[in-house]
PDB file with SEQRES, HELIX, SHEET and CRYST1 records, atoms N, CA, C and O in Angstrom:
SEQRES   1 A   87  UNK UNK UNK UNK UNK UNK UNK UNK UNK UNK UNK UNK UNK          
SEQRES   2 A   87  UNK UNK UNK UNK UNK UNK UNK UNK UNK UNK UNK UNK UNK          
SEQRES   3 A   87  UNK UNK UNK UNK UNK UNK UNK UNK UNK UNK UNK UNK UNK          
SEQRES   4 A   87  UNK UNK UNK UNK UNK UNK UNK UNK UNK UNK UNK UNK UNK          
SEQRES   5 A   87  UNK UNK UNK UNK UNK UNK UNK UNK UNK UNK UNK UNK UNK          
SEQRES   6 A   87  UNK UNK UNK UNK UNK UNK UNK UNK UNK UNK UNK UNK UNK          
SEQRES   7 A   87  UNK UNK UNK UNK UNK UNK UNK UNK UNK                          
HELIX    1 AA1 UNK A   13  UNK A   25  1                                  13    
HELIX    2 AA2 UNK A   40  UNK A   49  1                                  10    
HELIX    3 AA3 UNK A   57  UNK A   69  1                                  13    
SHEET    1 AA1 3 UNK A  36  UNK A  39  0                                        
SHEET    2 AA1 3 UNK A  79  UNK A  82 -1                                        
SHEET    3 AA1 3 UNK A  73  UNK A  76 -1                                        
CRYST1    1.000    1.000    1.000  90.00  90.00  90.00 P 1           1          
ATOM      1  N   UNK A   1      33.665  19.476   6.904  1.00  0.00           N  
ATOM      2  CA  UNK A   1      33.916  19.843   8.325  1.00  0.00           C  
ATOM      3  C   UNK A   1      34.901  20.994   8.513  1.00  0.00           C  
ATOM      4  O   UNK A   1      35.061  21.518   9.615  1.00  0.00           O  
ATOM      5  N   UNK A   2      35.554  21.377   7.420  1.00  0.00           N  
ATOM      6  CA  UNK A   2      36.491  22.441   7.548  1.00  0.00           C  
ATOM      7  C   UNK A   2      35.717  23.737   7.657  1.00  0.00           C  
ATOM      8  O   UNK A   2      34.936  24.094   6.775  1.00  0.00           O  
ATOM      9  N   UNK A   3      35.958  24.461   8.802  1.00  0.00           N  
ATOM     10  CA  UNK A   3      35.294  25.703   9.056  1.00  0.00           C  
ATOM     11  C   UNK A   3      36.338  26.816   8.936  1.00  0.00           C  
ATOM     12  O   UNK A   3      37.316  26.862   9.683  1.00  0.00           O  
ATOM     13  N   UNK A   4      36.093  27.732   7.950  1.00  0.00           N  
ATOM     14  CA  UNK A   4      37.041  28.753   7.642  1.00  0.00           C  
ATOM     15  C   UNK A   4      37.242  29.717   8.765  1.00  0.00           C  
ATOM     16  O   UNK A   4      38.239  30.440   8.761  1.00  0.00           O  
ATOM     17  N   UNK A   5      36.276  29.781   9.819  1.00  0.00           N  
ATOM     18  CA  UNK A   5      36.436  30.648  10.880  1.00  0.00           C  
ATOM     19  C   UNK A   5      37.180  29.981  12.047  1.00  0.00           C  
ATOM     20  O   UNK A   5      37.438  30.633  13.059  1.00  0.00           O  
ATOM     21  N   UNK A   6      37.520  28.723  11.925  1.00  0.00           N  
ATOM     22  CA  UNK A   6      38.194  28.012  12.928  1.00  0.00           C  
ATOM     23  C   UNK A   6      39.726  28.439  12.962  1.00  0.00           C  
ATOM     24  O   UNK A   6      40.454  28.276  11.983  1.00  0.00           O  
ATOM     25  N   UNK A   7      40.141  28.966  14.088  1.00  0.00           N  
ATOM     26  CA  UNK A   7      41.483  29.413  14.160  1.00  0.00           C  
ATOM     27  C   UNK A   7      42.592  28.337  14.262  1.00  0.00           C  
ATOM     28  O   UNK A   7      43.779  28.629  14.117  1.00  0.00           O  
ATOM     29  N   UNK A   8      42.157  27.079  14.518  1.00  0.00           N  
ATOM     30  CA  UNK A   8      43.078  25.978  14.622  1.00  0.00           C  
ATOM     31  C   UNK A   8      43.577  25.577  13.258  1.00  0.00           C  
ATOM     32  O   UNK A   8      42.849  25.693  12.272  1.00  0.00           O  
ATOM     33  N   UNK A   9      44.793  25.111  13.184  1.00  0.00           N  
ATOM     34  CA  UNK A   9      45.260  24.567  11.851  1.00  0.00           C  
ATOM     35  C   UNK A   9      44.531  23.377  11.420  1.00  0.00           C  
ATOM     36  O   UNK A   9      44.026  22.612  12.242  1.00  0.00           O  
ATOM     37  N   UNK A  10      44.453  23.183  10.075  1.00  0.00           N  
ATOM     38  CA  UNK A  10      43.679  22.048   9.546  1.00  0.00           C  
ATOM     39  C   UNK A  10      44.323  20.661  10.004  1.00  0.00           C  
ATOM     40  O   UNK A  10      45.498  20.515  10.343  1.00  0.00           O  
ATOM     41  N   UNK A  11      43.429  19.757   9.958  1.00  0.00           N  
ATOM     42  CA  UNK A  11      43.975  18.327  10.376  1.00  0.00           C  
ATOM     43  C   UNK A  11      44.930  17.892   9.350  1.00  0.00           C  
ATOM     44  O   UNK A  11      44.758  18.220   8.176  1.00  0.00           O  
ATOM     45  N   UNK A  12      45.998  17.123   9.747  1.00  0.00           N  
ATOM     46  CA  UNK A  12      46.917  16.503   8.776  1.00  0.00           C  
ATOM     47  C   UNK A  12      46.156  15.637   7.790  1.00  0.00           C  
ATOM     48  O   UNK A  12      45.084  15.123   8.105  1.00  0.00           O  
ATOM     49  N   UNK A  13      46.693  15.481   6.633  1.00  0.00           N  
ATOM     50  CA  UNK A  13      46.143  14.693   5.584  1.00  0.00           C  
ATOM     51  C   UNK A  13      45.901  13.287   5.977  1.00  0.00           C  
ATOM     52  O   UNK A  13      44.878  12.714   5.602  1.00  0.00           O  
ATOM     53  N   UNK A  14      46.851  12.659   6.766  1.00  0.00           N  
ATOM     54  CA  UNK A  14      46.694  11.306   7.131  1.00  0.00           C  
ATOM     55  C   UNK A  14      45.440  11.036   8.076  1.00  0.00           C  
ATOM     56  O   UNK A  14      44.805   9.982   8.037  1.00  0.00           O  
ATOM     57  N   UNK A  15      45.158  12.074   8.910  1.00  0.00           N  
ATOM     58  CA  UNK A  15      44.019  11.933   9.734  1.00  0.00           C  
ATOM     59  C   UNK A  15      42.668  12.048   8.889  1.00  0.00           C  
ATOM     60  O   UNK A  15      41.705  11.307   9.092  1.00  0.00           O  
ATOM     61  N   UNK A  16      42.695  13.013   7.961  1.00  0.00           N  
ATOM     62  CA  UNK A  16      41.528  12.983   7.025  1.00  0.00           C  
ATOM     63  C   UNK A  16      41.360  11.759   6.188  1.00  0.00           C  
ATOM     64  O   UNK A  16      40.247  11.338   5.873  1.00  0.00           O  
ATOM     65  N   UNK A  17      42.526  11.170   5.817  1.00  0.00           N  
ATOM     66  CA  UNK A  17      42.487   9.869   5.160  1.00  0.00           C  
ATOM     67  C   UNK A  17      41.910   8.733   6.019  1.00  0.00           C  
ATOM     68  O   UNK A  17      41.217   7.826   5.559  1.00  0.00           O  
ATOM     69  N   UNK A  18      42.270   8.868   7.350  1.00  0.00           N  
ATOM     70  CA  UNK A  18      41.719   7.985   8.339  1.00  0.00           C  
ATOM     71  C   UNK A  18      40.196   8.106   8.413  1.00  0.00           C  
ATOM     72  O   UNK A  18      39.487   7.100   8.446  1.00  0.00           O  
ATOM     73  N   UNK A  19      39.706   9.330   8.439  1.00  0.00           N  
ATOM     74  CA  UNK A  19      38.293   9.569   8.464  1.00  0.00           C  
ATOM     75  C   UNK A  19      37.574   8.925   7.268  1.00  0.00           C  
ATOM     76  O   UNK A  19      36.587   8.198   7.383  1.00  0.00           O  
ATOM     77  N   UNK A  20      38.155   9.258   6.126  1.00  0.00           N  
ATOM     78  CA  UNK A  20      37.537   8.680   4.850  1.00  0.00           C  
ATOM     79  C   UNK A  20      37.426   7.159   4.989  1.00  0.00           C  
ATOM     80  O   UNK A  20      36.366   6.585   4.744  1.00  0.00           O  
ATOM     81  N   UNK A  21      38.526   6.512   5.383  1.00  0.00           N  
ATOM     82  CA  UNK A  21      38.590   5.076   5.486  1.00  0.00           C  
ATOM     83  C   UNK A  21      37.477   4.581   6.504  1.00  0.00           C  
ATOM     84  O   UNK A  21      36.717   3.651   6.236  1.00  0.00           O  
ATOM     85  N   UNK A  22      37.453   5.223   7.583  1.00  0.00           N  
ATOM     86  CA  UNK A  22      36.436   4.801   8.595  1.00  0.00           C  
ATOM     87  C   UNK A  22      34.985   4.999   8.048  1.00  0.00           C  
ATOM     88  O   UNK A  22      34.123   4.137   8.223  1.00  0.00           O  
ATOM     89  N   UNK A  23      34.763   6.083   7.428  1.00  0.00           N  
ATOM     90  CA  UNK A  23      33.460   6.293   6.761  1.00  0.00           C  
ATOM     91  C   UNK A  23      33.038   5.192   5.872  1.00  0.00           C  
ATOM     92  O   UNK A  23      31.865   4.819   5.841  1.00  0.00           O  
ATOM     93  N   UNK A  24      33.987   4.651   5.133  1.00  0.00           N  
ATOM     94  CA  UNK A  24      33.733   3.548   4.103  1.00  0.00           C  
ATOM     95  C   UNK A  24      33.358   2.243   4.932  1.00  0.00           C  
ATOM     96  O   UNK A  24      32.683   1.353   4.415  1.00  0.00           O  
ATOM     97  N   UNK A  25      33.816   2.170   6.215  1.00  0.00           N  
ATOM     98  CA  UNK A  25      33.477   0.944   6.999  1.00  0.00           C  
ATOM     99  C   UNK A  25      32.369   1.132   7.975  1.00  0.00           C  
ATOM    100  O   UNK A  25      32.051   0.238   8.759  1.00  0.00           O  
ATOM    101  N   UNK A  26      31.764   2.325   7.927  1.00  0.00           N  
ATOM    102  CA  UNK A  26      30.613   2.615   8.900  1.00  0.00           C  
ATOM    103  C   UNK A  26      29.300   2.019   8.280  1.00  0.00           C  
ATOM    104  O   UNK A  26      29.200   1.761   7.080  1.00  0.00           O  
ATOM    105  N   UNK A  27      28.340   1.830   9.166  1.00  0.00           N  
ATOM    106  CA  UNK A  27      26.993   1.226   8.743  1.00  0.00           C  
ATOM    107  C   UNK A  27      25.935   1.984   9.556  1.00  0.00           C  
ATOM    108  O   UNK A  27      26.226   2.800  10.430  1.00  0.00           O  
ATOM    109  N   UNK A  28      24.681   1.650   9.200  1.00  0.00           N  
ATOM    110  CA  UNK A  28      23.574   2.262   9.936  1.00  0.00           C  
ATOM    111  C   UNK A  28      23.672   1.856  11.386  1.00  0.00           C  
ATOM    112  O   UNK A  28      23.892   0.688  11.709  1.00  0.00           O  
ATOM    113  N   UNK A  29      23.504   2.859  12.280  1.00  0.00           N  
ATOM    114  CA  UNK A  29      23.444   2.599  13.688  1.00  0.00           C  
ATOM    115  C   UNK A  29      22.301   1.657  14.090  1.00  0.00           C  
ATOM    116  O   UNK A  29      21.241   1.659  13.463  1.00  0.00           O  
ATOM    117  N   UNK A  30      22.517   0.876  15.108  1.00  0.00           N  
ATOM    118  CA  UNK A  30      21.404   0.021  15.614  1.00  0.00           C  
ATOM    119  C   UNK A  30      20.311   0.803  16.115  1.00  0.00           C  
ATOM    120  O   UNK A  30      19.161   0.383  15.992  1.00  0.00           O  
ATOM    121  N   UNK A  31      20.584   2.013  16.726  1.00  0.00           N  
ATOM    122  CA  UNK A  31      19.470   2.732  17.291  1.00  0.00           C  
ATOM    123  C   UNK A  31      18.839   3.727  16.361  1.00  0.00           C  
ATOM    124  O   UNK A  31      17.659   4.043  16.514  1.00  0.00           O  
ATOM    125  N   UNK A  32      19.644   4.276  15.320  1.00  0.00           N  
ATOM    126  CA  UNK A  32      19.195   5.269  14.498  1.00  0.00           C  
ATOM    127  C   UNK A  32      19.527   4.823  13.056  1.00  0.00           C  
ATOM    128  O   UNK A  32      20.691   4.870  12.661  1.00  0.00           O  
ATOM    129  N   UNK A  33      18.596   4.422  12.323  1.00  0.00           N  
ATOM    130  CA  UNK A  33      18.827   3.940  10.938  1.00  0.00           C  
ATOM    131  C   UNK A  33      19.497   4.855  10.020  1.00  0.00           C  
ATOM    132  O   UNK A  33      20.270   4.406   9.174  1.00  0.00           O  
ATOM    133  N   UNK A  34      19.235   6.250  10.133  1.00  0.00           N  
ATOM    134  CA  UNK A  34      19.809   7.186   9.311  1.00  0.00           C  
ATOM    135  C   UNK A  34      21.200   7.710   9.698  1.00  0.00           C  
ATOM    136  O   UNK A  34      21.748   8.579   9.020  1.00  0.00           O  
ATOM    137  N   UNK A  35      21.768   7.174  10.796  1.00  0.00           N  
ATOM    138  CA  UNK A  35      23.066   7.614  11.357  1.00  0.00           C  
ATOM    139  C   UNK A  35      24.134   6.481  11.065  1.00  0.00           C  
ATOM    140  O   UNK A  35      23.930   5.312  11.390  1.00  0.00           O  
ATOM    141  N   UNK A  36      25.220   6.884  10.465  1.00  0.00           N  
ATOM    142  CA  UNK A  36      26.223   5.965  10.101  1.00  0.00           C  
ATOM    143  C   UNK A  36      27.156   5.843  11.370  1.00  0.00           C  
ATOM    144  O   UNK A  36      27.391   6.835  12.059  1.00  0.00           O  
ATOM    145  N   UNK A  37      27.675   4.610  11.657  1.00  0.00           N  
ATOM    146  CA  UNK A  37      28.492   4.463  12.870  1.00  0.00           C  
ATOM    147  C   UNK A  37      29.344   3.340  12.723  1.00  0.00           C  
ATOM    148  O   UNK A  37      29.129   2.485  11.864  1.00  0.00           O  
ATOM    149  N   UNK A  38      30.383   3.290  13.580  1.00  0.00           N  
ATOM    150  CA  UNK A  38      31.345   2.248  13.596  1.00  0.00           C  
ATOM    151  C   UNK A  38      31.765   2.093  15.073  1.00  0.00           C  
ATOM    152  O   UNK A  38      31.926   3.098  15.767  1.00  0.00           O  
ATOM    153  N   UNK A  39      31.934   0.913  15.541  1.00  0.00           N  
ATOM    154  CA  UNK A  39      32.345   0.750  16.998  1.00  0.00           C  
ATOM    155  C   UNK A  39      33.779   1.261  17.098  1.00  0.00           C  
ATOM    156  O   UNK A  39      34.506   1.239  16.105  1.00  0.00           O  
ATOM    157  N   UNK A  40      34.186   1.705  18.239  1.00  0.00           N  
ATOM    158  CA  UNK A  40      35.487   2.284  18.475  1.00  0.00           C  
ATOM    159  C   UNK A  40      36.496   1.203  18.271  1.00  0.00           C  
ATOM    160  O   UNK A  40      37.553   1.460  17.694  1.00  0.00           O  
ATOM    161  N   UNK A  41      36.219  -0.015  18.721  1.00  0.00           N  
ATOM    162  CA  UNK A  41      37.130  -1.122  18.597  1.00  0.00           C  
ATOM    163  C   UNK A  41      37.359  -1.539  17.093  1.00  0.00           C  
ATOM    164  O   UNK A  41      38.480  -1.800  16.658  1.00  0.00           O  
ATOM    165  N   UNK A  42      36.261  -1.579  16.366  1.00  0.00           N  
ATOM    166  CA  UNK A  42      36.312  -1.888  14.932  1.00  0.00           C  
ATOM    167  C   UNK A  42      37.111  -0.757  14.236  1.00  0.00           C  
ATOM    168  O   UNK A  42      38.001  -1.023  13.427  1.00  0.00           O  
ATOM    169  N   UNK A  43      36.781   0.473  14.560  1.00  0.00           N  
ATOM    170  CA  UNK A  43      37.546   1.600  13.976  1.00  0.00           C  
ATOM    171  C   UNK A  43      39.042   1.526  14.115  1.00  0.00           C  
ATOM    172  O   UNK A  43      39.815   1.707  13.174  1.00  0.00           O  
ATOM    173  N   UNK A  44      39.388   1.258  15.311  1.00  0.00           N  
ATOM    174  CA  UNK A  44      40.868   1.007  15.723  1.00  0.00           C  
ATOM    175  C   UNK A  44      41.484  -0.116  14.794  1.00  0.00           C  
ATOM    176  O   UNK A  44      42.538   0.050  14.181  1.00  0.00           O  
ATOM    177  N   UNK A  45      40.750  -1.246  14.749  1.00  0.00           N  
ATOM    178  CA  UNK A  45      41.235  -2.383  13.905  1.00  0.00           C  
ATOM    179  C   UNK A  45      41.356  -2.059  12.439  1.00  0.00           C  
ATOM    180  O   UNK A  45      42.310  -2.480  11.785  1.00  0.00           O  
ATOM    181  N   UNK A  46      40.345  -1.270  11.880  1.00  0.00           N  
ATOM    182  CA  UNK A  46      40.327  -0.844  10.505  1.00  0.00           C  
ATOM    183  C   UNK A  46      41.596  -0.060  10.261  1.00  0.00           C  
ATOM    184  O   UNK A  46      42.320  -0.356   9.310  1.00  0.00           O  
ATOM    185  N   UNK A  47      41.895   0.934  11.088  1.00  0.00           N  
ATOM    186  CA  UNK A  47      43.058   1.882  10.888  1.00  0.00           C  
ATOM    187  C   UNK A  47      44.326   1.041  10.954  1.00  0.00           C  
ATOM    188  O   UNK A  47      45.228   1.235  10.139  1.00  0.00           O  
ATOM    189  N   UNK A  48      44.420   0.097  11.916  1.00  0.00           N  
ATOM    190  CA  UNK A  48      45.618  -0.702  12.042  1.00  0.00           C  
ATOM    191  C   UNK A  48      45.855  -1.617  10.863  1.00  0.00           C  
ATOM    192  O   UNK A  48      46.998  -1.851  10.471  1.00  0.00           O  
ATOM    193  N   UNK A  49      44.771  -2.141  10.288  1.00  0.00           N  
ATOM    194  CA  UNK A  49      44.926  -3.158   9.155  1.00  0.00           C  
ATOM    195  C   UNK A  49      45.131  -2.449   7.785  1.00  0.00           C  
ATOM    196  O   UNK A  49      45.448  -3.113   6.798  1.00  0.00           O  
ATOM    197  N   UNK A  50      44.958  -1.148   7.726  1.00  0.00           N  
ATOM    198  CA  UNK A  50      44.986  -0.513   6.487  1.00  0.00           C  
ATOM    199  C   UNK A  50      46.388  -0.605   5.865  1.00  0.00           C  
ATOM    200  O   UNK A  50      47.382  -0.309   6.528  1.00  0.00           O  
ATOM    201  N   UNK A  51      46.466  -1.031   4.543  1.00  0.00           N  
ATOM    202  CA  UNK A  51      47.796  -1.059   3.880  1.00  0.00           C  
ATOM    203  C   UNK A  51      48.154   0.309   3.358  1.00  0.00           C  
ATOM    204  O   UNK A  51      49.321   0.566   3.061  1.00  0.00           O  
ATOM    205  N   UNK A  52      47.187   1.193   3.237  1.00  0.00           N  
ATOM    206  CA  UNK A  52      47.418   2.515   2.736  1.00  0.00           C  
ATOM    207  C   UNK A  52      47.968   3.505   3.771  1.00  0.00           C  
ATOM    208  O   UNK A  52      48.811   4.349   3.466  1.00  0.00           O  
ATOM    209  N   UNK A  53      47.487   3.380   4.944  1.00  0.00           N  
ATOM    210  CA  UNK A  53      47.846   4.313   6.041  1.00  0.00           C  
ATOM    211  C   UNK A  53      49.097   3.911   6.826  1.00  0.00           C  
ATOM    212  O   UNK A  53      49.890   4.765   7.222  1.00  0.00           O  
ATOM    213  N   UNK A  54      49.272   2.548   7.055  1.00  0.00           N  
ATOM    214  CA  UNK A  54      50.432   2.024   7.812  1.00  0.00           C  
ATOM    215  C   UNK A  54      50.564   2.747   9.117  1.00  0.00           C  
ATOM    216  O   UNK A  54      51.584   3.388   9.367  1.00  0.00           O  
ATOM    217  N   UNK A  55      49.540   2.662   9.973  1.00  0.00           N  
ATOM    218  CA  UNK A  55      49.602   3.303  11.277  1.00  0.00           C  
ATOM    219  C   UNK A  55      49.947   2.330  12.357  1.00  0.00           C  
ATOM    220  O   UNK A  55      49.596   1.151  12.301  1.00  0.00           O  
ATOM    221  N   UNK A  56      50.666   2.857  13.380  1.00  0.00           N  
ATOM    222  CA  UNK A  56      50.859   2.179  14.644  1.00  0.00           C  
ATOM    223  C   UNK A  56      49.730   2.372  15.543  1.00  0.00           C  
ATOM    224  O   UNK A  56      48.874   3.211  15.264  1.00  0.00           O  
ATOM    225  N   UNK A  57      49.654   1.636  16.643  1.00  0.00           N  
ATOM    226  CA  UNK A  57      48.501   1.773  17.664  1.00  0.00           C  
ATOM    227  C   UNK A  57      48.395   3.234  18.088  1.00  0.00           C  
ATOM    228  O   UNK A  57      47.292   3.774  18.003  1.00  0.00           O  
ATOM    229  N   UNK A  58      49.394   3.886  18.514  1.00  0.00           N  
ATOM    230  CA  UNK A  58      49.403   5.181  19.041  1.00  0.00           C  
ATOM    231  C   UNK A  58      48.790   6.170  17.975  1.00  0.00           C  
ATOM    232  O   UNK A  58      48.006   7.072  18.266  1.00  0.00           O  
ATOM    233  N   UNK A  59      49.256   5.881  16.674  1.00  0.00           N  
ATOM    234  CA  UNK A  59      48.752   6.821  15.574  1.00  0.00           C  
ATOM    235  C   UNK A  59      47.259   6.591  15.376  1.00  0.00           C  
ATOM    236  O   UNK A  59      46.542   7.569  15.165  1.00  0.00           O  
ATOM    237  N   UNK A  60      46.751   5.386  15.428  1.00  0.00           N  
ATOM    238  CA  UNK A  60      45.296   5.116  15.217  1.00  0.00           C  
ATOM    239  C   UNK A  60      44.417   5.704  16.369  1.00  0.00           C  
ATOM    240  O   UNK A  60      43.330   6.239  16.150  1.00  0.00           O  
ATOM    241  N   UNK A  61      44.959   5.567  17.593  1.00  0.00           N  
ATOM    242  CA  UNK A  61      44.363   6.249  18.751  1.00  0.00           C  
ATOM    243  C   UNK A  61      44.289   7.769  18.637  1.00  0.00           C  
ATOM    244  O   UNK A  61      43.290   8.413  18.958  1.00  0.00           O  
ATOM    245  N   UNK A  62      45.388   8.282  18.171  1.00  0.00           N  
ATOM    246  CA  UNK A  62      45.518   9.796  18.029  1.00  0.00           C  
ATOM    247  C   UNK A  62      44.555  10.242  16.885  1.00  0.00           C  
ATOM    248  O   UNK A  62      43.901  11.278  16.999  1.00  0.00           O  
ATOM    249  N   UNK A  63      44.481   9.471  15.816  1.00  0.00           N  
ATOM    250  CA  UNK A  63      43.516   9.881  14.707  1.00  0.00           C  
ATOM    251  C   UNK A  63      42.094   9.839  15.223  1.00  0.00           C  
ATOM    252  O   UNK A  63      41.331  10.778  14.996  1.00  0.00           O  
ATOM    253  N   UNK A  64      41.733   8.813  15.887  1.00  0.00           N  
ATOM    254  CA  UNK A  64      40.306   8.708  16.421  1.00  0.00           C  
ATOM    255  C   UNK A  64      40.044   9.912  17.418  1.00  0.00           C  
ATOM    256  O   UNK A  64      38.992  10.551  17.373  1.00  0.00           O  
ATOM    257  N   UNK A  65      40.998  10.171  18.268  1.00  0.00           N  
ATOM    258  CA  UNK A  65      40.830  11.248  19.248  1.00  0.00           C  
ATOM    259  C   UNK A  65      40.675  12.579  18.612  1.00  0.00           C  
ATOM    260  O   UNK A  65      39.809  13.367  18.991  1.00  0.00           O  
ATOM    261  N   UNK A  66      41.555  12.855  17.588  1.00  0.00           N  
ATOM    262  CA  UNK A  66      41.419  14.159  16.809  1.00  0.00           C  
ATOM    263  C   UNK A  66      40.182  14.254  16.060  1.00  0.00           C  
ATOM    264  O   UNK A  66      39.640  15.359  16.010  1.00  0.00           O  
ATOM    265  N   UNK A  67      39.643  13.250  15.461  1.00  0.00           N  
ATOM    266  CA  UNK A  67      38.429  13.178  14.659  1.00  0.00           C  
ATOM    267  C   UNK A  67      37.265  13.500  15.659  1.00  0.00           C  
ATOM    268  O   UNK A  67      36.313  14.175  15.267  1.00  0.00           O  
ATOM    269  N   UNK A  68      37.324  13.036  16.919  1.00  0.00           N  
ATOM    270  CA  UNK A  68      36.310  13.299  17.802  1.00  0.00           C  
ATOM    271  C   UNK A  68      36.411  14.725  18.334  1.00  0.00           C  
ATOM    272  O   UNK A  68      35.406  15.415  18.508  1.00  0.00           O  
ATOM    273  N   UNK A  69      37.600  15.132  18.577  1.00  0.00           N  
ATOM    274  CA  UNK A  69      37.719  16.581  19.052  1.00  0.00           C  
ATOM    275  C   UNK A  69      37.316  17.575  18.058  1.00  0.00           C  
ATOM    276  O   UNK A  69      36.859  18.648  18.453  1.00  0.00           O  
ATOM    277  N   UNK A  70      37.443  17.319  16.753  1.00  0.00           N  
ATOM    278  CA  UNK A  70      37.108  18.218  15.798  1.00  0.00           C  
ATOM    279  C   UNK A  70      35.630  18.054  15.249  1.00  0.00           C  
ATOM    280  O   UNK A  70      35.173  18.778  14.364  1.00  0.00           O  
ATOM    281  N   UNK A  71      34.936  17.038  15.856  1.00  0.00           N  
ATOM    282  CA  UNK A  71      33.574  16.994  15.500  1.00  0.00           C  
ATOM    283  C   UNK A  71      33.247  16.125  14.287  1.00  0.00           C  
ATOM    284  O   UNK A  71      32.080  16.090  13.894  1.00  0.00           O  
ATOM    285  N   UNK A  72      34.225  15.401  13.650  1.00  0.00           N  
ATOM    286  CA  UNK A  72      33.895  14.545  12.482  1.00  0.00           C  
ATOM    287  C   UNK A  72      33.115  13.378  12.986  1.00  0.00           C  
ATOM    288  O   UNK A  72      32.262  12.870  12.259  1.00  0.00           O  
ATOM    289  N   UNK A  73      33.362  12.903  14.232  1.00  0.00           N  
ATOM    290  CA  UNK A  73      32.506  11.858  14.776  1.00  0.00           C  
ATOM    291  C   UNK A  73      32.066  12.330  16.162  1.00  0.00           C  
ATOM    292  O   UNK A  73      32.688  13.239  16.712  1.00  0.00           O  
ATOM    293  N   UNK A  74      31.094  11.790  16.703  1.00  0.00           N  
ATOM    294  CA  UNK A  74      30.678  11.992  18.127  1.00  0.00           C  
ATOM    295  C   UNK A  74      30.503  10.534  18.634  1.00  0.00           C  
ATOM    296  O   UNK A  74      30.206   9.597  17.893  1.00  0.00           O  
ATOM    297  N   UNK A  75      30.720  10.434  20.003  1.00  0.00           N  
ATOM    298  CA  UNK A  75      30.725   9.118  20.601  1.00  0.00           C  
ATOM    299  C   UNK A  75      29.475   8.887  21.438  1.00  0.00           C  
ATOM    300  O   UNK A  75      29.095   9.752  22.226  1.00  0.00           O  
ATOM    301  N   UNK A  76      28.828   7.731  21.281  1.00  0.00           N  
ATOM    302  CA  UNK A  76      27.696   7.296  22.110  1.00  0.00           C  
ATOM    303  C   UNK A  76      28.123   5.929  22.541  1.00  0.00           C  
ATOM    304  O   UNK A  76      28.315   5.035  21.717  1.00  0.00           O  
ATOM    305  N   UNK A  77      28.281   5.753  23.904  1.00  0.00           N  
ATOM    306  CA  UNK A  77      28.777   4.499  24.441  1.00  0.00           C  
ATOM    307  C   UNK A  77      30.109   4.202  23.723  1.00  0.00           C  
ATOM    308  O   UNK A  77      31.035   5.011  23.764  1.00  0.00           O  
ATOM    309  N   UNK A  78      30.191   3.036  23.070  1.00  0.00           N  
ATOM    310  CA  UNK A  78      31.413   2.699  22.392  1.00  0.00           C  
ATOM    311  C   UNK A  78      31.268   2.824  20.845  1.00  0.00           C  
ATOM    312  O   UNK A  78      32.010   2.213  20.075  1.00  0.00           O  
ATOM    313  N   UNK A  79      30.352   3.582  20.475  1.00  0.00           N  
ATOM    314  CA  UNK A  79      30.048   3.682  19.007  1.00  0.00           C  
ATOM    315  C   UNK A  79      30.458   5.141  18.538  1.00  0.00           C  
ATOM    316  O   UNK A  79      30.084   6.147  19.140  1.00  0.00           O  
ATOM    317  N   UNK A  80      31.231   5.163  17.451  1.00  0.00           N  
ATOM    318  CA  UNK A  80      31.590   6.425  16.891  1.00  0.00           C  
ATOM    319  C   UNK A  80      30.564   6.702  15.701  1.00  0.00           C  
ATOM    320  O   UNK A  80      30.478   5.952  14.728  1.00  0.00           O  
ATOM    321  N   UNK A  81      29.832   7.794  15.865  1.00  0.00           N  
ATOM    322  CA  UNK A  81      28.806   8.082  14.969  1.00  0.00           C  
ATOM    323  C   UNK A  81      29.296   9.235  14.006  1.00  0.00           C  
ATOM    324  O   UNK A  81      29.885  10.220  14.450  1.00  0.00           O  
ATOM    325  N   UNK A  82      29.025   9.062  12.690  1.00  0.00           N  
ATOM    326  CA  UNK A  82      29.500  10.182  11.714  1.00  0.00           C  
ATOM    327  C   UNK A  82      28.621  11.380  11.892  1.00  0.00           C  
ATOM    328  O   UNK A  82      27.396  11.293  11.806  1.00  0.00           O  
ATOM    329  N   UNK A  83      29.259  12.516  12.146  1.00  0.00           N  
ATOM    330  CA  UNK A  83      28.507  13.764  12.287  1.00  0.00           C  
ATOM    331  C   UNK A  83      28.046  14.250  10.827  1.00  0.00           C  
ATOM    332  O   UNK A  83      28.810  14.347   9.867  1.00  0.00           O  
ATOM    333  N   UNK A  84      26.707  14.532  10.816  1.00  0.00           N  
ATOM    334  CA  UNK A  84      26.188  14.883   9.513  1.00  0.00           C  
ATOM    335  C   UNK A  84      26.068  16.475   9.466  1.00  0.00           C  
ATOM    336  O   UNK A  84      25.586  17.084  10.421  1.00  0.00           O  
ATOM    337  N   UNK A  85      26.485  17.070   8.416  1.00  0.00           N  
ATOM    338  CA  UNK A  85      26.440  18.535   8.348  1.00  0.00           C  
ATOM    339  C   UNK A  85      25.026  18.955   8.051  1.00  0.00           C  
ATOM    340  O   UNK A  85      24.316  18.316   7.274  1.00  0.00           O  
ATOM    341  N   UNK A  86      24.630  20.033   8.677  1.00  0.00           N  
ATOM    342  CA  UNK A  86      23.277  20.570   8.520  1.00  0.00           C  
ATOM    343  C   UNK A  86      23.077  21.145   7.085  1.00  0.00           C  
ATOM    344  O   UNK A  86      21.945  21.290   6.623  1.00  0.00           O  
ATOM    345  N   UNK A  87      24.179  21.461   6.409  1.00  0.00           N  
ATOM    346  CA  UNK A  87      24.059  22.038   5.083  1.00  0.00           C  
ATOM    347  C   UNK A  87      23.559  21.220   4.011  1.00  0.00           C  
ATOM    348  O   UNK A  87      23.449  21.688   2.878  1.00  0.00           O  
TER     349      UNK A  87                                                      
END                                                                             
């Protein structure tokens, strides 16, 4: 997801670690078998329960927001879907 033409600074490592963790907890979407997803509520819980990240509630919410803003996930209803690269 890193775009070399993007003028914004890269995401902090802990947010990228959050993304990796959430991807390992994602599953096939109910609507689209080929799309990996996780509910927003479950994602929040996964981040809070992680022994490796040690995040507080505000940190978990910030990580999810930043991942959505940068296109790592897109949201449909209350479901975070993993964005799949075209490459």
